[in-house]
C-alpha positions as CSV (number, residue, x, y, z in Angstrom):
1,X,-5.9,-8.8,6.6
2,X,-2.4,-7.4,6.6
3,X,-1.4,-4.8,9.2
4,X,-1.3,-1.4,7.6
5,X,-2.9,-2.8,4.5
6,X,-6.4,-3.5,5.9
7,X,-8.4,-1.6,3.3
8,X,-6.8,-3.5,0.4
9,X,-6.4,-6.9,2.0
10,X,-9.9,-7.2,3.5
11,X,-11.8,-10.4,2.5
12,X,-13.3,-10.6,-1.0
13,X,-16.7,-9.1,-1.5
14,X,-19.5,-11.1,-3.2
15,X,-18.9,-9.3,-6.5
16,X,-15.1,-10.0,-6.2
17,X,-16.0,-13.7,-5.7
18,X,-17.7,-13.5,-9.1
19,X,-14.5,-12.1,-10.5
20,X,-12.7,-15.1,-9.1
21,X,-14.9,-17.5,-11.0
22,X,-14.7,-15.4,-14.2
23,X,-10.9,-15.1,-14.1
24,X,-10.5,-18.8,-13.2
25,X,-12.4,-19.7,-16.3
26,X,-10.4,-17.1,-18.3
27,X,-7.1,-18.5,-17.2
28,X,-8.2,-22.1,-17.9
29,X,-9.2,-21.1,-21.5
30,X,-6.0,-19.1,-22.0
31,X,-3.2,-21.3,-20.6
32,X,0.4,-20.7,-21.2
33,X,3.1,-18.0,-21.1
34,X,1.9,-16.7,-24.5
35,X,-1.3,-15.6,-22.8
36,X,0.4,-13.5,-20.1
37,X,-1.8,-10.7,-18.8
38,X,-0.8,-7.6,-16.8
39,X,-2.8,-6.4,-13.8
40,X,-4.1,-3.5,-16.0
41,X,-5.3,-6.1,-18.6
42,X,-7.3,-7.9,-15.9
43,X,-8.8,-4.6,-14.8
44,X,-10.0,-4.1,-18.4
45,X,-11.3,-7.7,-18.6
46,X,-13.4,-7.1,-15.5
47,X,-14.6,-3.7,-16.7
48,X,-15.7,-5.3,-20.0
49,X,-17.3,-8.4,-18.4
50,X,-19.0,-6.7,-15.4
51,X,-18.9,-3.0,-16.1
52,X,-17.3,-2.6,-12.7
53,X,-14.0,-1.0,-11.6
54,X,-11.4,-2.9,-9.6
55,X,-8.1,-1.7,-8.2
56,X,-4.7,-3.3,-8.8
57,X,-4.4,-4.3,-5.1
58,X,-7.8,-6.0,-5.3
59,X,-6.8,-7.8,-8.5
60,X,-3.8,-9.2,-6.5
61,X,-6.2,-10.3,-3.7
62,X,-8.4,-12.1,-6.3
63,X,-5.3,-13.7,-7.8
64,X,-4.2,-14.8,-4.3
65,X,-7.6,-16.3,-3.7
66,X,-7.4,-18.2,-7.0
67,X,-4.0,-19.6,-6.1
68,X,-5.0,-20.8,-2.7
69,X,-8.2,-22.3,-3.9
70,X,-7.2,-24.5,-6.9
71,X,-4.9,-22.6,-9.2
72,X,-1.4,-23.2,-7.9
73,X,0.1,-22.8,-11.4
74,X,-1.1,-19.2,-11.6
75,X,2.3,-17.6,-12.1
76,X,3.3,-14.0,-11.8
77,X,6.3,-12.6,-13.6
78,X,7.4,-9.1,-14.3
79,X,5.4,-9.5,-17.6
80,X,2.2,-10.3,-15.8
81,X,0.2,-13.4,-14.9
82,X,-0.3,-16.7,-16.7
83,X,-1.6,-20.1,-15.9
84,X,0.4,-23.3,-16.5
85,X,0.7,-26.9,-15.7
86,X,4.3,-27.0,-16.8
87,X,6.3,-28.2,-13.8
88,X,9.5,-26.5,-14.9
89,X,7.8,-23.1,-15.1
90,X,6.1,-23.6,-11.7
91,X,9.4,-24.7,-10.1
92,X,11.1,-21.6,-11.6
93,X,8.4,-19.4,-10.1
94,X,8.7,-21.2,-6.7
95,X,12.4,-20.3,-6.8
96,X,11.6,-16.7,-7.5
97,X,9.1,-16.7,-4.5
98,X,11.7,-18.1,-2.2
99,X,14.2,-15.5,-3.3
100,X,11.7,-12.7,-2.7
101,X,10.7,-14.2,0.6
102,X,14.4,-14.3,1.7
103,X,14.8,-10.6,0.6
104,X,11.8,-9.6,2.7
105,X,13.0,-11.6,5.7
106,X,16.4,-9.9,5.4
107,X,14.7,-6.4,5.6
108,X,12.5,-7.5,8.5
109,X,15.5,-8.9,10.5
110,X,17.4,-5.6,9.9
111,X,14.4,-3.6,11.0
112,X,14.1,-5.7,14.2
113,X,17.8,-5.1,15.0
114,X,17.3,-1.4,14.5
115,X,14.3,-1.4,16.9
116,X,16.4,-3.2,19.5
117,X,19.2,-0.6,19.1
118,X,16.7,2.2,19.5
119,X,15.2,0.5,22.5
120,X,18.6,0.0,24.1
121,X,19.7,3.6,23.4
122,X,16.4,5.0,24.8
123,X,16.9,2.8,27.9
124,X,20.5,3.9,28.2
125,X,19.6,7.6,28.0
126,X,16.9,7.1,30.6
127,X,19.3,5.4,33.0
128,X,21.9,8.1,32.5
129,X,19.3,10.7,33.6
130,X,18.8,8.9,36.9
131,X,22.3,9.8,37.9
C-alpha cells in the first residue's frame, strides 16, 4: 500500500483477481496499438462481463498486478493501454517511464530540501527565543 493512498492501493480482492484473469485474456486476444483501451473502456468491459463496478484507481491496480505477474508488455500511453511484444514499443515505453520517474524524483528532492529549510528555520527561531 502507498502512504496516503491506502484505500486505492490495498491488495486486490478475490473478485479483482478474477478481473486480472479476464483482462489478461482480453489483452492477449486484442494485442497491438490498434486495440488501445482507455481506463473508462476497461470499466465498461468489467461492467459488461461481471455486472460489477470498478473505479479508475482500482483498474490501475489491476493493470499493475498484470504487469508484475506476466504482462511486461502491457503499455500505457496518453491514449490508453495496449499489449505488445514489439521490443521497439516496449523500449519507448520504458524511456517514458524513466522520464516520469526522473520528474517525480525531482519533485521529491525539492520537497525534501524545503522540509530541511523549514526545519532549520524553526530551529533557528527557537534558538533566538532562548536569548
